[in-house]
ZAGU-607161 format. One record per atom (N, C-alpha, C, O, CB): atom name; z, y, x; residue number from 1. Coordinates in steps of 0.05 Angstrom, whole numbers. Glycine has a CB too. Layout:
CA;Z;Y;X;NUM
...
REM end
This chain:
N;-187;-525;-1954;1
CA;-183;-498;-1946;1
C;-159;-497;-1927;1
O;-140;-513;-1929;1
CB;-178;-480;-1970;1
N;-160;-478;-1908;2
CA;-139;-476;-1888;2
C;-133;-447;-1882;2
O;-151;-430;-1884;2
CB;-146;-491;-1862;2
N;-109;-441;-1875;3
CA;-102;-414;-1867;3
C;-105;-412;-1837;3
O;-98;-430;-1822;3
CB;-73;-407;-1876;3
N;-116;-389;-1828;4
CA;-120;-384;-1800;4
C;-103;-361;-1792;4
O;-99;-342;-1807;4
CB;-150;-379;-1793;4
N;-93;-361;-1767;5
CA;-76;-339;-1758;5
C;-93;-316;-1748;5
O;-118;-319;-1746;5
CB;-56;-348;-1737;5
N;-81;-294;-1742;6
CA;-95;-269;-1734;6
C;-111;-273;-1708;6
O;-130;-258;-1704;6
CB;-75;-247;-1730;6
N;-104;-292;-1692;7
CA;-118;-295;-1666;7
C;-145;-308;-1669;7
O;-161;-308;-1651;7
CB;-101;-311;-1647;7
N;-151;-320;-1693;8
CA;-176;-333;-1696;8
C;-199;-313;-1696;8
O;-198;-293;-1709;8
CB;-177;-349;-1723;8
N;-219;-318;-1680;9
CA;-242;-300;-1679;9
C;-268;-313;-1691;9
O;-286;-298;-1697;9
CB;-247;-293;-1650;9
N;-268;-339;-1694;10
CA;-292;-352;-1704;10
C;-285;-373;-1724;10
O;-265;-387;-1720;10
CB;-309;-363;-1681;10
N;-300;-375;-1745;11
CA;-297;-397;-1764;11
C;-317;-419;-1756;11
O;-339;-413;-1746;11
CB;-301;-388;-1793;11
N;-309;-444;-1761;12
CA;-327;-466;-1754;12
C;-329;-484;-1778;12
O;-312;-485;-1796;12
CB;-317;-481;-1729;12
N;-351;-500;-1778;13
CA;-354;-520;-1798;13
C;-360;-547;-1785;13
O;-370;-548;-1762;13
CB;-377;-512;-1818;13
N;-354;-568;-1799;14
CA;-360;-594;-1789;14
C;-389;-601;-1795;14
O;-398;-598;-1818;14
CB;-341;-615;-1800;14
N;-404;-610;-1776;15
CA;-431;-618;-1781;15
C;-435;-647;-1774;15
O;-418;-663;-1780;15
CB;-450;-600;-1764;15
N;-457;-654;-1761;16
CA;-464;-681;-1756;16
C;-443;-696;-1740;16
O;-432;-686;-1721;16
CB;-491;-683;-1741;16
N;-437;-722;-1748;17
CA;-419;-738;-1732;17
C;-431;-743;-1704;17
O;-455;-746;-1702;17
CB;-412;-764;-1746;17
N;-414;-745;-1684;18
CA;-423;-752;-1657;18
C;-415;-781;-1652;18
O;-392;-788;-1659;18
CB;-411;-732;-1636;18
N;-432;-796;-1639;19
CA;-424;-823;-1632;19
C;-403;-822;-1610;19
O;-406;-807;-1591;19
CB;-449;-840;-1622;19
N;-382;-837;-1614;20
CA;-360;-837;-1595;20
C;-355;-865;-1586;20
O;-363;-884;-1599;20
CB;-334;-824;-1607;20
N;-342;-868;-1563;21
CA;-335;-895;-1554;21
C;-309;-903;-1568;21
O;-289;-889;-1567;21
CB;-331;-895;-1523;21
N;-310;-926;-1580;22
CA;-287;-936;-1595;22
C;-275;-960;-1580;22
O;-290;-976;-1568;22
CB;-295;-944;-1624;22
N;-249;-963;-1582;23
CA;-237;-988;-1572;23
C;-226;-1004;-1596;23
O;-229;-995;-1619;23
CB;-214;-982;-1552;23
N;-214;-1027;-1590;24
CA;-206;-1044;-1612;24
C;-184;-1031;-1630;24
O;-181;-1040;-1653;24
CB;-195;-1070;-1601;24
N;-170;-1011;-1620;25
CA;-150;-998;-1637;25
C;-163;-980;-1658;25
O;-150;-972;-1678;25
CB;-132;-981;-1620;25
N;-189;-973;-1654;26
CA;-203;-956;-1673;26
C;-217;-972;-1695;26
O;-231;-960;-1711;26
CB;-223;-939;-1658;26
N;-213;-998;-1696;27
CA;-227;-1014;-1716;27
C;-208;-1018;-1740;27
O;-184;-1021;-1736;27
CB;-235;-1041;-1704;27
N;-219;-1019;-1763;28
CA;-203;-1025;-1787;28
C;-218;-1044;-1805;28
O;-243;-1047;-1802;28
CB;-196;-999;-1803;28
N;-204;-1057;-1822;29
CA;-217;-1076;-1840;29
C;-230;-1062;-1863;29
O;-218;-1043;-1875;29
CB;-196;-1096;-1850;29
N;-254;-1070;-1870;30
CA;-266;-1060;-1894;30
C;-260;-1078;-1918;30
O;-244;-1096;-1915;30
CB;-297;-1057;-1891;30
N;-272;-1073;-1941;31
CA;-265;-1088;-1965;31
C;-271;-1118;-1963;31
O;-259;-1134;-1978;31
CB;-279;-1076;-1989;31
N;-290;-1125;-1946;32
CA;-297;-1153;-1943;32
C;-282;-1167;-1921;32
O;-287;-1191;-1915;32
CB;-327;-1156;-1938;32
N;-263;-1153;-1909;33
CA;-247;-1165;-1888;33
C;-260;-1164;-1861;33
O;-249;-1175;-1842;33
CB;-241;-1194;-1894;33
N;-283;-1150;-1859;34
CA;-296;-1148;-1833;34
C;-289;-1121;-1820;34
O;-282;-1102;-1834;34
CB;-327;-1150;-1837;34
N;-291;-1120;-1793;35
CA;-284;-1096;-1779;35
C;-306;-1075;-1781;35
O;-330;-1082;-1783;35
CB;-279;-1102;-1749;35
N;-299;-1049;-1781;36
CA;-318;-1028;-1783;36
C;-309;-1005;-1765;36
O;-285;-1000;-1763;36
CB;-322;-1017;-1812;36
N;-328;-992;-1751;37
CA;-320;-969;-1734;37
C;-315;-945;-1750;37
O;-327;-940;-1771;37
CB;-342;-963;-1713;37
N;-296;-929;-1741;38
CA;-290;-903;-1753;38
C;-307;-882;-1738;38
O;-307;-882;-1714;38
CB;-260;-896;-1753;38
N;-320;-865;-1753;39
CA;-333;-842;-1740;39
C;-314;-818;-1745;39
O;-313;-808;-1768;39
CB;-362;-837;-1751;39
N;-301;-809;-1724;40
CA;-280;-789;-1728;40
C;-285;-763;-1714;40
O;-269;-745;-1717;40
CB;-254;-801;-1719;40
N;-306;-760;-1699;41
CA;-311;-736;-1684;41
C;-335;-721;-1697;41
O;-354;-733;-1707;41
CB;-317;-742;-1654;41
N;-333;-695;-1696;42
CA;-354;-678;-1707;42
C;-362;-657;-1686;42
O;-347;-650;-1668;42
CB;-346;-664;-1733;42
N;-387;-648;-1688;43
CA;-396;-626;-1672;43
C;-389;-601;-1686;43
O;-394;-598;-1710;43
CB;-427;-628;-1667;43
N;-377;-582;-1672;44
CA;-369;-556;-1684;44
C;-392;-536;-1680;44
O;-404;-534;-1659;44
CB;-343;-545;-1671;44
N;-397;-521;-1701;45
CA;-418;-501;-1700;45
C;-408;-475;-1710;45
O;-393;-474;-1730;45
CB;-443;-511;-1717;45
N;-415;-453;-1697;46
CA;-406;-426;-1707;46
C;-418;-421;-1734;46
O;-442;-425;-1739;46
CB;-414;-404;-1687;46
N;-401;-411;-1752;47
CA;-411;-403;-1778;47
C;-415;-373;-1779;47
O;-436;-364;-1787;47
CB;-390;-412;-1800;47
N;-396;-358;-1770;48
CA;-398;-329;-1770;48
C;-379;-319;-1748;48
O;-358;-331;-1744;48
CB;-392;-316;-1798;48
N;-387;-298;-1735;49
CA;-371;-287;-1713;49
C;-364;-258;-1721;49
O;-382;-241;-1724;49
CB;-386;-288;-1686;49
N;-338;-252;-1723;50
CA;-330;-225;-1729;50
C;-301;-222;-1720;50
O;-286;-241;-1719;50
CB;-333;-218;-1759;50
N;-294;-197;-1713;51
CA;-266;-192;-1705;51
C;-248;-192;-1730;51
O;-257;-182;-1751;51
CB;-264;-166;-1689;51
N;-224;-202;-1727;52
CA;-206;-201;-1750;52
C;-188;-177;-1748;52
O;-170;-173;-1764;52
CB;-189;-226;-1751;52
N;-193;-160;-1728;53
CA;-176;-137;-1723;53
C;-147;-145;-1723;53
O;-139;-165;-1710;53
CB;-181;-114;-1744;53
N;-130;-131;-1739;54
CA;-102;-140;-1741;54
C;-97;-151;-1769;54
O;-74;-154;-1776;54
CB;-84;-116;-1735;54
N;-118;-157;-1784;55
CA;-115;-167;-1811;55
C;-107;-197;-1810;55
O;-117;-212;-1794;55
CB;-141;-163;-1827;55
N;-89;-204;-1828;56
CA;-82;-232;-1831;56
C;-99;-245;-1852;56
O;-101;-235;-1875;56
CB;-51;-235;-1839;56
N;-113;-266;-1845;57
CA;-130;-281;-1864;57
C;-112;-298;-1882;57
O;-97;-314;-1873;57
CB;-150;-299;-1848;57
N;-115;-293;-1908;58
CA;-100;-309;-1928;58
C;-113;-335;-1933;58
O;-100;-356;-1932;58
CB;-97;-293;-1954;58
N;-139;-335;-1939;59
CA;-153;-360;-1945;59
C;-183;-354;-1946;59
O;-191;-331;-1947;59
CB;-144;-373;-1971;59
N;-199;-375;-1946;60
CA;-228;-371;-1949;60
C;-240;-395;-1964;60
O;-227;-417;-1965;60
CB;-242;-368;-1922;60
N;-264;-392;-1975;61
CA;-278;-413;-1988;61
C;-307;-406;-1988;61
O;-314;-383;-1983;61
CB;-267;-418;-2017;61
N;-324;-425;-1994;62
CA;-353;-419;-1994;62
C;-367;-434;-2016;62
O;-358;-455;-2026;62
CB;-365;-426;-1967;62
N;-390;-423;-2024;63
CA;-408;-436;-2043;63
C;-436;-429;-2035;63
O;-442;-405;-2029;63
CB;-402;-426;-2073;63
N;-453;-449;-2034;64
CA;-481;-445;-2024;64
C;-481;-431;-1998;64
O;-468;-440;-1979;64
CB;-498;-430;-2045;64
N;-494;-408;-1996;65
CA;-495;-393;-1971;65
C;-475;-370;-1970;65
O;-476;-354;-1951;65
CB;-523;-382;-1967;65
N;-456;-369;-1989;66
CA;-436;-348;-1990;66
C;-409;-358;-1982;66
O;-399;-378;-1993;66
CB;-435;-335;-2018;66
N;-397;-344;-1963;67
CA;-369;-350;-1955;67
C;-352;-325;-1961;67
O;-360;-303;-1953;67
CB;-367;-358;-1925;67
N;-330;-329;-1975;68
CA;-312;-307;-1981;68
C;-286;-311;-1967;68
O;-274;-332;-1967;68
CB;-308;-304;-2011;68
N;-276;-289;-1954;69
CA;-251;-290;-1939;69
C;-234;-268;-1951;69
O;-242;-245;-1954;69
CB;-256;-286;-1908;69
N;-209;-275;-1957;70
CA;-190;-255;-1967;70
C;-168;-250;-1946;70
O;-156;-269;-1936;70
CB;-177;-264;-1994;70
N;-164;-224;-1940;71
CA;-144;-216;-1920;71
C;-120;-205;-1935;71
O;-122;-197;-1958;71
CB;-156;-196;-1901;71
N;-98;-205;-1921;72
CA;-72;-196;-1933;72
C;-73;-168;-1944;72
O;-60;-162;-1964;72
CB;-50;-197;-1912;72
N;-89;-150;-1932;73
CA;-91;-122;-1942;73
C;-110;-120;-1966;73
O;-118;-97;-1973;73
CB;-101;-104;-1920;73
N;-117;-142;-1979;74
CA;-135;-143;-2003;74
C;-164;-139;-1997;74
O;-180;-135;-2015;74
CB;-126;-123;-2023;74
N;-172;-139;-1971;75
CA;-200;-138;-1964;75
C;-213;-165;-1970;75
O;-204;-185;-1960;75
CB;-203;-129;-1934;75
N;-234;-164;-1985;76
CA;-250;-188;-1990;76
C;-276;-185;-1976;76
O;-292;-167;-1981;76
CB;-255;-193;-2021;76
N;-281;-203;-1957;77
CA;-305;-202;-1940;77
C;-323;-225;-1948;77
O;-315;-248;-1948;77
CB;-298;-203;-1910;77
N;-348;-218;-1955;78
CA;-368;-238;-1961;78
C;-387;-241;-1938;78
O;-399;-221;-1929;78
CB;-383;-232;-1988;78
N;-391;-265;-1928;79
CA;-409;-270;-1906;79
C;-432;-288;-1916;79
O;-428;-306;-1932;79
CB;-394;-283;-1882;79
N;-456;-283;-1905;80
CA;-479;-299;-1911;80
C;-480;-321;-1890;80
O;-484;-314;-1866;80
CB;-505;-282;-1912;80
N;-478;-346;-1897;81
CA;-477;-368;-1878;81
C;-505;-373;-1866;81
O;-507;-384;-1844;81
CB;-467;-393;-1891;81
N;-526;-365;-1879;82
CA;-553;-369;-1868;82
C;-558;-349;-1846;82
O;-569;-357;-1825;82
CB;-574;-366;-1890;82
N;-551;-324;-1850;83
CA;-556;-304;-1829;83
C;-532;-301;-1810;83
O;-535;-288;-1789;83
CB;-562;-277;-1842;83
N;-509;-312;-1817;84
CA;-485;-310;-1802;84
C;-476;-281;-1798;84
O;-466;-273;-1777;84
CB;-489;-323;-1774;84
N;-480;-265;-1820;85
CA;-473;-237;-1820;85
C;-455;-230;-1843;85
O;-455;-244;-1863;85
CB;-498;-219;-1821;85
N;-439;-209;-1840;86
CA;-423;-199;-1862;86
C;-442;-186;-1882;86
O;-456;-168;-1875;86
CB;-400;-179;-1852;86
N;-441;-195;-1907;87
CA;-459;-185;-1927;87
C;-446;-162;-1942;87
O;-460;-142;-1950;87
CB;-467;-207;-1947;87
N;-420;-163;-1947;88
CA;-407;-143;-1963;88
C;-377;-144;-1957;88
O;-366;-165;-1950;88
CB;-412;-148;-1994;88
N;-364;-121;-1960;89
CA;-335;-120;-1957;89
C;-324;-100;-1977;89
O;-334;-78;-1979;89
CB;-327;-112;-1927;89
N;-303;-108;-1991;90
CA;-292;-91;-2012;90
C;-261;-95;-2012;90
O;-252;-117;-2005;90
CB;-304;-97;-2040;90
N;-247;-74;-2020;91
CA;-218;-77;-2024;91
C;-213;-83;-2053;91
O;-222;-67;-2070;91
CB;-202;-52;-2014;91
N;-200;-104;-2059;92
CA;-196;-113;-2087;92
C;-181;-91;-2103;92
O;-187;-88;-2127;92
CB;-180;-139;-2088;92
N;-163;-76;-2091;93
CA;-149;-55;-2104;93
C;-166;-32;-2113;93
O;-157;-15;-2130;93
CB;-127;-45;-2087;93
N;-190;-30;-2102;94
CA;-209;-8;-2110;94
C;-226;-16;-2134;94
O;-241;1;-2144;94
CB;-226;-1;-2086;94
N;-225;-40;-2143;95
CA;-242;-49;-2165;95
C;-231;-41;-2192;95
O;-207;-38;-2195;95
CB;-245;-80;-2164;95
N;-249;-36;-2211;96
CA;-241;-29;-2239;96
C;-223;-51;-2250;96
O;-229;-74;-2250;96
CB;-266;-25;-2257;96
N;-200;-42;-2260;97
CA;-181;-60;-2273;97
C;-160;-71;-2254;97
O;-141;-85;-2263;97
CB;-195;-82;-2285;97
N;-162;-65;-2228;98
CA;-143;-76;-2208;98
C;-129;-54;-2194;98
O;-118;-58;-2172;98
CB;-158;-94;-2188;98
N;-129;-30;-2205;99
CA;-117;-7;-2191;99
C;-87;-10;-2185;99
O;-78;1;-2165;99
CB;-121;18;-2208;99
N;-73;-25;-2202;100
CA;-44;-28;-2198;100
C;-36;-43;-2173;100
O;-13;-43;-2164;100
CB;-32;-43;-2222;100
N;-56;-57;-2160;101
CA;-49;-72;-2136;101
C;-59;-57;-2111;101
O;-56;-67;-2088;101
CB;-61;-100;-2137;101
N;-71;-34;-2114;102
CA;-81;-18;-2091;102
C;-58;-13;-2072;102
O;-36;-4;-2080;102
CB;-93;9;-2101;102
N;-63;-20;-2047;103
CA;-42;-16;-2026;103
C;-23;-40;-2024;103
O;-6;-41;-2007;103
CB;-27;9;-2032;103
N;-26;-60;-2042;104
CA;-9;-84;-2041;104
C;-19;-104;-2021;104
O;-37;-99;-2005;104
CB;-8;-96;-2069;104
N;-6;-128;-2022;105
CA;-13;-149;-2004;105
C;-21;-174;-2019;105
O;-9;-181;-2039;105
CB;11;-156;-1985;105
N;-42;-187;-2010;106
CA;-51;-212;-2021;106
C;-33;-234;-2011;106
O;-24;-234;-1988;106
CB;-81;-218;-2015;106
N;-27;-254;-2028;107
CA;-11;-277;-2020;107
C;-26;-303;-2024;107
O;-18;-323;-2011;107
CB;15;-277;-2036;107
N;-46;-304;-2041;108
CA;-61;-329;-2045;108
C;-89;-323;-2056;108
O;-94;-302;-2067;108
CB;-46;-347;-2065;108
N;-107;-342;-2052;109
CA;-135;-339;-2060;109
C;-146;-366;-2067;109
O;-140;-386;-2055;109
CB;-152;-326;-2037;109
N;-164;-366;-2087;110
CA;-178;-391;-2094;110
C;-205;-384;-2107;110
O;-208;-362;-2117;110
CB;-161;-408;-2113;110
N;-223;-403;-2106;111
CA;-250;-399;-2117;111
C;-256;-422;-2135;111
O;-252;-446;-2128;111
CB;-271;-397;-2094;111
N;-266;-416;-2159;112
CA;-275;-436;-2179;112
C;-305;-433;-2181;112
O;-316;-416;-2194;112
CB;-261;-432;-2207;112
N;-320;-451;-2167;113
CA;-348;-449;-2163;113
C;-364;-453;-2189;113
O;-385;-441;-2193;113
CB;-358;-468;-2143;113
N;-354;-470;-2207;114
CA;-369;-476;-2232;114
C;-371;-452;-2250;114
O;-391;-449;-2264;114
CB;-355;-499;-2247;114
N;-351;-434;-2250;115
CA;-352;-410;-2267;115
C;-355;-384;-2251;115
O;-351;-363;-2262;115
CB;-326;-409;-2283;115
N;-362;-387;-2225;116
CA;-365;-363;-2208;116
C;-341;-345;-2209;116
O;-344;-320;-2213;116
CB;-390;-348;-2216;116
N;-317;-356;-2207;117
CA;-292;-341;-2210;117
C;-275;-344;-2185;117
O;-273;-365;-2173;117
CB;-277;-350;-2235;117
N;-263;-321;-2177;118
CA;-243;-322;-2155;118
C;-216;-313;-2167;118
O;-216;-297;-2186;118
CB;-251;-305;-2131;118
N;-195;-323;-2156;119
CA;-168;-314;-2163;119
C;-155;-302;-2138;119
O;-156;-313;-2116;119
CB;-151;-338;-2174;119
N;-143;-278;-2142;120
CA;-129;-264;-2121;120
C;-101;-259;-2130;120
O;-96;-246;-2150;120
CB;-144;-237;-2113;120
N;-81;-270;-2116;121
CA;-53;-267;-2123;121
C;-40;-247;-2104;121
O;-44;-247;-2080;121
CB;-38;-294;-2122;121
N;-25;-228;-2116;122
CA;-8;-209;-2101;122
C;21;-214;-2109;122
O;27;-234;-2122;122
CB;-17;-179;-2107;122
N;39;-197;-2100;123
CA;67;-201;-2105;123
C;73;-202;-2135;123
O;92;-216;-2144;123
CB;84;-179;-2092;123
N;58;-186;-2151;124
CA;65;-184;-2180;124
C;43;-191;-2199;124
O;48;-192;-2224;124
CB;73;-156;-2185;124
N;19;-198;-2190;125
CA;-3;-203;-2208;125
C;-21;-225;-2196;125
O;-21;-231;-2172;125
CB;-20;-178;-2212;125
N;-36;-237;-2214;126
CA;-59;-254;-2207;126
C;-83;-243;-2222;126
O;-83;-241;-2246;126
CB;-54;-285;-2214;126
N;-103;-235;-2207;127
CA;-128;-224;-2218;127
C;-150;-245;-2216;127
O;-153;-257;-2195;127
CB;-136;-197;-2205;127
N;-166;-248;-2237;128
CA;-189;-266;-2237;128
C;-214;-249;-2239;128
O;-216;-231;-2256;128
CB;-187;-287;-2260;128
N;-233;-253;-2221;129
CA;-257;-238;-2220;129
C;-282;-257;-2221;129
O;-281;-279;-2210;129
CB;-259;-221;-2194;129
N;-302;-248;-2235;130
CA;-328;-261;-2235;130
C;-343;-251;-2210;130
O;-345;-226;-2206;130
CB;-345;-256;-2262;130
N;-353;-268;-2193;131
CA;-366;-260;-2169;131
C;-396;-265;-2169;131
O;-409;-261;-2148;131
CB;-354;-274;-2145;131
N;-408;-273;-2192;132
CA;-436;-281;-2192;132
C;-454;-259;-2181;132
O;-469;-263;-2163;132
CB;-445;-288;-2220;132
N;-454;-235;-2193;133
CA;-471;-213;-2184;133
C;-454;-192;-2168;133
O;-461;-185;-2146;133
CB;-485;-199;-2207;133
N;-433;-184;-2181;134
CA;-415;-164;-2168;134
C;-386;-173;-2177;134
O;-384;-190;-2194;134
CB;-421;-134;-2177;134
N;-366;-162;-2166;135
CA;-339;-169;-2174;135
C;-331;-154;-2199;135
O;-327;-130;-2198;135
CB;-319;-164;-2151;135
N;-328;-169;-2221;136
CA;-319;-157;-2246;136
C;-294;-172;-2255;136
O;-293;-196;-2255;136
CB;-341;-158;-2268;136
N;-275;-156;-2264;137
CA;-249;-167;-2273;137
C;-253;-184;-2298;137
O;-265;-175;-2318;137
CB;-229;-145;-2278;137
N;-243;-208;-2298;138
CA;-243;-226;-2321;138
C;-217;-223;-2336;138
O;-217;-218;-2360;138
CB;-248;-256;-2313;138
N;-195;-226;-2321;139
CA;-168;-223;-2333;139
C;-148;-219;-2311;139
O;-154;-224;-2287;139
CB;-161;-247;-2351;139
N;-124;-210;-2318;140
CA;-102;-209;-2299;140
C;-77;-220;-2312;140
O;-72;-216;-2336;140
CB;-98;-179;-2289;140
N;-61;-233;-2296;141
CA;-36;-246;-2305;141
C;-13;-231;-2291;141
O;-14;-227;-2267;141
CB;-36;-276;-2299;141
N;7;-224;-2307;142
CA;30;-210;-2296;142
C;50;-232;-2288;142
O;68;-240;-2303;142
CB;43;-190;-2317;142
N;47;-242;-2263;143
CA;64;-264;-2253;143
C;73;-257;-2225;143
O;57;-249;-2208;143
CB;48;-291;-2253;143
N;99;-259;-2220;144
CA;111;-252;-2194;144
C;116;-278;-2178;144
O;117;-300;-2189;144
CB;137;-237;-2198;144
N;118;-274;-2152;145
CA;126;-295;-2133;145
C;107;-319;-2131;145
O;116;-342;-2127;145
CB;153;-305;-2139;145
N;81;-314;-2135;146
CA;61;-336;-2133;146
C;58;-342;-2103;146
O;54;-325;-2087;146
CB;33;-328;-2146;146
N;59;-368;-2097;147
CA;56;-377;-2070;147
C;29;-391;-2065;147
O;18;-391;-2043;147
CB;78;-396;-2062;147
N;18;-402;-2087;148
CA;-8;-416;-2085;148
C;-22;-414;-2111;148
O;-10;-414;-2132;148
CB;-4;-446;-2077;148
N;-49;-411;-2111;149
CA;-65;-411;-2135;149
C;-89;-429;-2131;149
O;-100;-430;-2109;149
CB;-74;-382;-2141;149
N;-95;-444;-2152;150
CA;-119;-462;-2151;150
C;-129;-465;-2179;150
O;-117;-457;-2199;150
CB;-112;-490;-2138;150
N;-152;-478;-2182;151
CA;-164;-483;-2208;151
C;-164;-513;-2212;151
O;-169;-529;-2193;151
CB;-192;-471;-2210;151
N;-160;-521;-2237;152
CA;-162;-549;-2245;152
C;-177;-549;-2272;152
O;-166;-540;-2292;152
CB;-134;-564;-2247;152
N;-201;-559;-2272;153
CA;-217;-557;-2296;153
C;-222;-528;-2301;153
O;-230;-513;-2283;153
CB;-203;-571;-2321;153
N;-217;-518;-2326;154
CA;-220;-490;-2332;154
C;-192;-477;-2333;154
O;-189;-457;-2347;154
CB;-235;-486;-2358;154
N;-173;-488;-2319;155
CA;-146;-477;-2319;155
C;-139;-465;-2292;155
O;-149;-475;-2271;155
CB;-126;-498;-2327;155
N;-122;-445;-2292;156
CA;-112;-434;-2267;156
C;-84;-445;-2263;156
O;-67;-443;-2281;156
CB;-112;-402;-2268;156
N;-79;-456;-2240;157
CA;-53;-469;-2233;157
C;-39;-451;-2212;157
O;-51;-445;-2191;157
CB;-57;-498;-2222;157
N;-15;-443;-2218;158
CA;1;-426;-2201;158
C;26;-440;-2191;158
O;41;-451;-2208;158
CB;8;-399;-2215;158
N;31;-440;-2166;159
CA;56;-450;-2154;159
C;73;-425;-2150;159
O;66;-407;-2135;159
CB;52;-466;-2127;159
N;97;-424;-2163;160
CA;113;-400;-2164;160
C;141;-407;-2152;160
O;153;-427;-2160;160
CB;116;-389;-2193;160
N;150;-390;-2135;161
CA;177;-392;-2124;161
C;197;-378;-2142;161
O;192;-355;-2150;161
CB;179;-381;-2094;161
N;219;-391;-2149;162
CA;239;-379;-2166;162
C;266;-378;-2152;162
O;270;-392;-2132;162
CB;242;-395;-2192;162
N;284;-361;-2161;163
CA;310;-358;-2148;163
C;329;-381;-2155;163
O;342;-391;-2138;163
CB;323;-331;-2156;163
N;330;-388;-2181;164
CA;349;-409;-2190;164
C;338;-437;-2186;164
O;354;-456;-2185;164
CB;355;-405;-2219;164
N;313;-441;-2183;165
CA;301;-467;-2178;165
C;285;-465;-2151;165
O;281;-443;-2141;165
CB;282;-476;-2201;165
N;277;-488;-2141;166
CA;260;-487;-2117;166
C;233;-477;-2124;166
O;219;-465;-2108;166
CB;258;-515;-2105;166
N;224;-481;-2149;167
CA;198;-471;-2157;167
C;189;-482;-2184;167
O;203;-498;-2196;167
CB;178;-478;-2136;167
N;166;-473;-2192;168
CA;153;-483;-2216;168
C;123;-481;-2214;168
O;113;-466;-2197;168
CB;163;-468;-2241;168
N;110;-497;-2229;169
CA;81;-497;-2230;169
C;73;-489;-2259;169
O;80;-503;-2278;169
CB;69;-524;-2222;169
N;58;-467;-2261;170
CA;49;-458;-2287;170
C;19;-463;-2290;170
O;4;-460;-2270;170
CB;55;-428;-2292;170
N;10;-471;-2313;171
CA;-18;-476;-2319;171
C;-27;-456;-2340;171
O;-15;-454;-2362;171
CB;-23;-505;-2328;171
N;-48;-440;-2334;172
CA;-58;-420;-2353;172
C;-87;-427;-2360;172
O;-103;-435;-2342;172
CB;-57;-392;-2340;172
N;-94;-425;-2385;173
CA;-122;-426;-2393;173
C;-135;-400;-2384;173
O;-121;-380;-2383;173
CB;-126;-432;-2424;173
N;-160;-400;-2378;174
CA;-173;-375;-2368;174
C;-172;-352;-2388;174
O;-173;-329;-2379;174
CB;-201;-381;-2361;174
N;-169;-358;-2413;175
CA;-168;-336;-2433;175
C;-141;-331;-2445;175
O;-138;-319;-2466;175
CB;-188;-343;-2456;175
N;-120;-341;-2431;176
CA;-92;-338;-2441;176
C;-75;-322;-2421;176
O;-79;-324;-2397;176
CB;-79;-365;-2446;176
N;-56;-305;-2432;177
CA;-37;-291;-2414;177
C;-11;-305;-2411;177
O;6;-297;-2396;177
CB;-33;-263;-2423;177
N;-6;-326;-2427;178
CA;19;-342;-2425;178
C;12;-370;-2416;178
O;-10;-380;-2422;178
CB;34;-342;-2452;178
N;30;-383;-2401;179
CA;23;-410;-2392;179
C;21;-430;-2415;179
O;36;-428;-2435;179
CB;45;-420;-2372;179
N;3;-448;-2412;180
CA;0;-469;-2432;180
C;16;-494;-2424;180
O;19;-513;-2439;180
CB;-30;-477;-2436;180
N;27;-493;-2400;181
CA;45;-514;-2391;181
C;60;-506;-2366;181
O;50;-490;-2350;181
CB;29;-540;-2385;181
N;84;-517;-2362;182
CA;101;-510;-2339;182
C;115;-535;-2330;182
O;125;-551;-2346;182
CB;121;-488;-2346;182
N;116;-539;-2304;183
CA;132;-560;-2292;183
C;152;-547;-2273;183
O;145;-531;-2256;183
CB;114;-581;-2275;183
N;178;-552;-2277;184
CA;198;-541;-2259;184
C;204;-561;-2237;184
O;204;-585;-2241;184
CB;224;-534;-2275;184
N;210;-550;-2214;185
CA;215;-567;-2190;185
C;243;-559;-2181;185
O;248;-537;-2171;185
CB;194;-563;-2167;185
N;262;-578;-2184;186
CA;290;-573;-2175;186
C;293;-585;-2147;186
O;279;-604;-2139;186
CB;310;-585;-2195;186
N;312;-574;-2133;187
CA;316;-584;-2106;187
C;326;-613;-2106;187
O;340;-621;-2125;187
CB;337;-566;-2091;187
N;319;-628;-2086;188
CA;327;-655;-2083;188
C;357;-657;-2077;188
O;366;-645;-2057;188
CB;311;-670;-2062;188
N;372;-671;-2093;189
CA;401;-673;-2090;189
C;410;-699;-2078;189
O;434;-706;-2080;189
CB;415;-668;-2116;189
N;393;-715;-2066;190
CA;399;-742;-2058;190
C;408;-746;-2030;190
O;413;-769;-2023;190
CB;378;-758;-2062;190
REM end
């Protein structure tokens, strides 16, 4: 996953490798000690074309033919990759159970494909939604200063900026409101 700036107008995906001319600097040893060519170039193909207006894209992810993009103003845009069209657009703050973040700003986004779950982090909360049929709230965590959110197994991992430390990493089970584990990160003093 990558963050794109406001100037991006098209998303692209990597498709078939293209044969390229290699020189001896592009060769590397394989496990048997023999040289092998690297295939490092890809053909870029348009996935979907839409204006980003003045919205800042926080992050995006996809599963099957569905691509979800979260913008800073809490707009979640779902695009159909087969038709290359916007399928649905909703503001997360308008959903049942997420009213407290209406008008807020998104800071992080992640998708857990195995459980059809997305995580949306704002300045003061992390909301988890089931996206299988429609967006329904699974749970919300009252956590401030989240900089990154991801899933590991059936756990939600949050990277949190703190004032007294450089940061910490909290691990939450999907059905818990308190972390089941924390790692603190102190600044390097060396």
